[in-house]
C-alpha positions in Angstrom: -28.1 14.8 -1.4 -25.5 12.0 -1.0 -25.7 8.8 -3.0 -27.3 5.9 -1.0 -24.1 3.8 -1.0 -22.2 6.6 0.6 -24.9 7.6 3.1 -25.1 4.0 4.3 -21.4 3.8 5.0 -21.3 6.7 7.6 -22.8 7.2 11.0 -25.5 9.6 12.2 -23.0 12.1 13.5 -21.2 12.2 10.1 -24.5 12.6 8.3 -25.3 15.6 10.5 -21.9 17.2 9.5 -22.6 16.6 5.8 -26.1 18.1 6.0 -24.8 21.2 7.8 -21.8 21.8 5.4 -22.6 21.5 1.7 -18.9 22.0 0.8 -17.9 19.2 3.1 -20.5 17.0 1.5 -19.3 17.9 -2.0 -15.7 17.1 -1.3 -16.5 13.9 0.6 -18.7 12.6 -2.1 -16.2 13.4 -4.9 -13.3 11.7 -3.1 -15.4 8.6 -2.4 -16.4 8.5 -6.0 -12.8 8.8 -7.2 -11.7 5.9 -4.9 -14.6 3.9 -3.5 -12.4 1.2 -1.9 -9.5 3.4 -0.8 -7.1 1.2 -2.8 -5.7 4.1 -4.8 -5.1 6.2 -1.7 -3.4 3.3 0.1 -1.1 2.7 -2.9 -0.1 6.4 -2.9 0.8 6.2 0.8 2.7 2.9 0.3 4.6 4.3 -2.6 5.4 7.6 -0.8 6.9 5.8 2.2 8.9 3.6 -0.1 10.0 6.7 -2.1 11.3 8.3 1.1 13.1 5.1 2.2 14.7 4.9 -1.3 15.6 1.2 -0.7 17.2 0.6 -4.1 20.0 3.1 -3.2 20.0 2.9 0.6 18.8 -0.6 1.5 16.5 1.0 4.1 13.1 -0.4 5.0 12.3 1.2 8.4 10.8 4.6 8.9 13.0 5.1 12.0 16.0 5.0 9.7 15.0 8.2 7.9 16.7 11.5 8.7 14.8 14.2 10.5 14.7 16.3 7.3 13.3 13.4 5.3 10.5 12.8 7.9 9.7 16.6 7.8 9.5 16.4 4.0 7.1 13.5 4.0 4.0 15.7 4.2 5.0 17.6 1.1 5.6 14.3 -0.8 2.3 12.9 0.2 0.6 16.1 -0.9 2.3 16.0 -4.3 1.7 12.3 -4.9 -2.0 12.5 -4.0 -2.4 15.5 -6.5 -0.6 13.5 -9.2 -2.8 10.4 -8.6 -6.1 12.2 -8.5 -5.3 15.2 -10.6 -6.6 17.7 -8.1 -6.5 21.3 -9.4 -4.4 23.8 -7.5 -6.3 25.6 -4.8 -6.6 29.4 -4.7 -5.5 29.7 -1.0 -5.1 26.0 0.0 -3.3 23.0 -1.6 -6.1 21.6 -3.7 -9.4 22.6 -5.3 -11.8 19.7 -5.2 -15.4 20.1 -6.4 -14.8 23.9 -6.5 -13.7 23.9 -2.8 -10.3 24.9 -1.5 -8.8 22.0 0.6 -5.6 21.9 2.5 -3.7 18.6 2.8 -1.9 17.6 6.1 -0.1 14.3 6.7 1.3 12.9 9.9 3.0 9.6 10.7 1.7 10.0 14.2 -2.0 9.9 14.6 -3.3 13.3 15.6 0.0 15.0 14.8 -1.3 17.1 11.9 0.2 20.6 12.0 -2.5 23.2 11.0 -1.3 26.6 9.8 -3.2 29.8 10.7 -4.1 30.4 7.1 -6.2 27.1 7.1 -8.7 28.5 9.6 -12.3 28.0 8.4 -11.1 25.9 5.4 -11.5 22.2 4.9 -8.4 20.1 5.6 -7.7 16.6 4.3 -6.0 14.9 7.3 -3.9 11.9 6.4 -2.2 9.4 8.6 -0.2 6.2 7.8 1.7 4.0 10.2 4.1 1.4 8.6 4.4 -0.4 11.9 0.7 -0.9 12.3 0.1 -1.3 8.5 -2.8 1.1 8.9 -3.8 4.4 7.4 -6.7 6.9 7.7 -7.9 10.0 5.7 -10.6 12.3 6.8 -12.0 15.8 6.3 -12.3 18.5 8.9 -13.5 22.1 8.8 -10.9 24.0 10.8 -12.4 25.8 13.7 -10.4 27.7 16.4 -12.2 26.0 19.3 -11.2 22.6 18.1 -7.4 23.3 18.0 -4.5 23.4 20.4 -2.9 26.9 20.0 0.5 26.7 18.4 3.5 27.7 20.3 6.1 27.1 17.6 7.7 29.7 15.3 5.1 29.1 12.6 2.2 29.2 15.0 0.9 25.9 13.7 -1.8 24.2 15.7 -3.0 20.6 16.3 -6.5 19.2 16.6 -7.5 18.7 20.3 -7.9 15.0 21.1 -11.4 15.5 22.3 -12.4 17.0 19.0 -11.0 14.4 16.7 -14.5 12.9 16.6 -15.4 15.9 14.5 -13.2 14.5 11.6 -15.4 13.0 8.8 -13.5 9.9 7.9 -13.2 8.8 4.3 -11.4 5.7 5.4 -10.4 5.0 9.0 -7.7 2.5 10.1 -7.8 0.9 6.6 -5.1 -1.6 5.6 -1.9 -0.2 4.4 0.0 -2.6 1.9 2.4 -4.4 4.1 6.1 -3.5 4.4 7.3 -7.1 4.2 10.9 -6.3 5.2 9.7 -4.5 8.3 7.3 -7.2 9.4 9.0 -10.4 8.4 10.8 -12.6 11.0 14.1 -11.1 11.9 16.1 -14.3 11.3 14.5 -14.6 7.9 15.4 -11.0 7.1 18.9 -11.6 8.2 19.1 -14.6 6.0 17.9 -12.6 3.0 20.5 -9.9 3.5 23.3 -12.4 4.2 23.7 -13.1 0.5 26.3 -11.0 -1.3 24.6 -11.0 -4.7 21.3 -9.4 -5.6 20.1 -12.6 -7.2 20.9 -14.6 -4.0 19.0 -12.1 -1.9 15.9 -12.2 -4.2 15.9 -16.0 -4.2 16.1 -16.1 -0.4 13.2 -13.5 -0.2 10.8 -15.6 -2.2 12.0 -18.8 -0.4 11.5 -17.3 3.0 8.3 -15.2 2.4 5.6 -17.4 0.9 1.9 -16.8 0.7 2.2 -13.0 1.2 2.1 -10.2 -1.3 5.6 -8.8 -2.0 5.6 -5.4 -3.7 8.1 -4.3 -6.4 9.6 -1.8 -3.9 10.5 -4.7 -1.6 12.2 -6.4 -4.6 14.0 -3.2 -5.4 15.3 -2.8 -1.9 16.5 -6.4 -1.6 18.2 -6.4 -5.1 19.7 -2.9 -4.8 20.2 -3.0 -8.5 18.8 -1.0 -11.4 17.6 -4.2 -13.2 16.0 -5.5 -10.1 12.9 -7.0 -11.9 15.3 -9.1 -14.0 16.1 -11.0 -10.8 12.5 -12.3 -10.7 12.1 -13.4 -14.3 11.9 -17.0 -15.5 14.9 -16.6 -17.8 17.7 -16.9 -15.2 15.9 -15.2 -12.3 14.2 -16.6 -9.3 11.4 -18.1 -11.3 14.0 -20.4 -12.9 16.2 -21.0 -9.9 13.4 -21.8 -7.4 11.5 -24.2 -9.7 13.8 -27.0 -8.6 12.7 -26.3 -5.0 9.0 -26.6 -6.0 8.4 -22.8 -5.7 6.3 -20.8 -8.1 6.2 -17.0 -8.2 3.0 -15.4 -9.3 2.8 -11.8 -10.6 -0.1 -9.6 -11.7 -0.8 -11.5 -14.9 -4.5 -12.4 -15.0 -3.5 -16.1 -15.4 -1.3 -15.8 -12.3 -4.0 -14.0 -10.3 -6.4 -16.8 -11.2 -4.0 -19.5 -10.1 -3.3 -17.7 -6.8 -7.0 -17.4 -6.2 -7.6 -21.1 -6.9 -4.7 -22.1 -4.6 -6.3 -20.1 -1.8 -3.4 -17.5 -1.8 -3.5 -13.7 -1.7 -4.1 -12.5 -5.2 -1.1 -10.4 -6.4 -2.2 -6.8 -7.2 -0.5 -4.5 -9.7 3.3 -4.8 -9.2 2.9 -7.6 -6.6 4.4 -11.1 -6.4 3.2 -14.1 -4.3 5.4 -17.2 -4.0 4.4 -20.6 -2.8 5.8 -24.2 -2.8 3.5 -26.4 -4.7 3.0 -30.2 -5.0 1.3 -32.1 -7.8 -2.0 -33.7 -6.7 -4.9 -35.7 -8.0 -7.3 -33.0 -6.9 -8.7 -35.2 -4.2 -6.5 -34.0 -1.4 -9.0 -31.6 0.0 -6.8 -28.6 -0.5 -7.5 -25.7 -2.9 -5.9 -26.6 -6.3 -5.2 -25.2 -9.7 -4.4 -26.7 -13.1 -1.0 -25.6 -14.4 0.6 -27.1 -17.5 -2.2 -29.7 -17.7 -1.6 -31.1 -14.2 -3.3 -30.3 -10.8 -1.3 -28.5 -8.2 -1.8 -27.5 -4.6 0.2 -25.6 -2.0 2.6 -28.0 -0.4 2.7 -28.7 3.3 5.9 -29.0 5.3 5.6 -32.8 5.1 5.3 -33.0 1.3 8.3 -34.1 -0.6 9.8 -31.3 -2.8 9.4 -31.8 -6.5 10.0 -29.5 -9.5 7.4 -26.8 -9.9 5.5 -26.2 -13.1 6.2 -23.2 -15.4 3.6 -20.5 -15.1 1.7 -19.3 -18.1 2.8 -16.0 -19.6 0.6 -15.4 -22.6 -2.3 -13.5 -20.9 -1.9 -9.8 -20.3 -1.9 -8.5 -16.7 -4.7 -6.6 -15.0 -4.5 -3.6 -14.9 -0.8 -3.4 -16.0 1.7 -6.1 -17.0 3.7 -8.3 -14.8 7.0 -6.3 -14.6 9.1 -9.5 -14.3 7.9 -11.3 -17.4 
């Protein structure tokens, strides 16, 4: 019997699948229990793509820039990183053992491109897809059945799921939001401006100057800085938090105090390892804009017509949630 909150989240067809296959129901329920929102899963996929891009060393931010061998290796890295995150046991015949059931893991950057090996027949497969260009990802479970597959004609005899049978996949999360690859999606002229600077500090300053009101992950900072001490370039002691104050820009990290300020300012709340920058202006609180008290004064996000003034220093005494702001 599935918990009510899980049962309510799926359609009648999916309920039929769960009622017909107790192993499928057990694995589905366990995965939803481990990650109800899908945030952990999404973070693994974001980190895996960034791991492959290796921006700190290569400066790459675009999946198309990967070598063919790196793209081929992506499925293995996804499999490994999911196992590390969720601590799945090794399967007897498949990749994982979840709720006592052998489950194979298959990843594809192209939706529907999962390559199913012959040995996965009649087993459950965890099918994972992520697309950095669409900023979307999906993960679902499918009991591999011969009639639902296109027969393989490659050397390994691997098969794909027929398009007309993809509706048999029991989605854990479908077309969920993948944390944005800022460098890939930002305006091209802004990106060129960021990378026009010779120094890592100059590039980081330009990043937070150009990309305001959006979450910027630590891997983006790493790629832009291309330095081992990349987080130092964000700090208030000589980093962007210091240099951009004169331009009225604050940079919020994942400190609880920073998260609360971002929320009150009506900005995206920085998650673990994230930063959000914004130009702010002191106000009397009667301007009709969302506002927050910082250093005893009331501040709001500045409009393009507001005169630039020196930004306040953000508080640093409260611990982050769930980690600590890596740039403090």
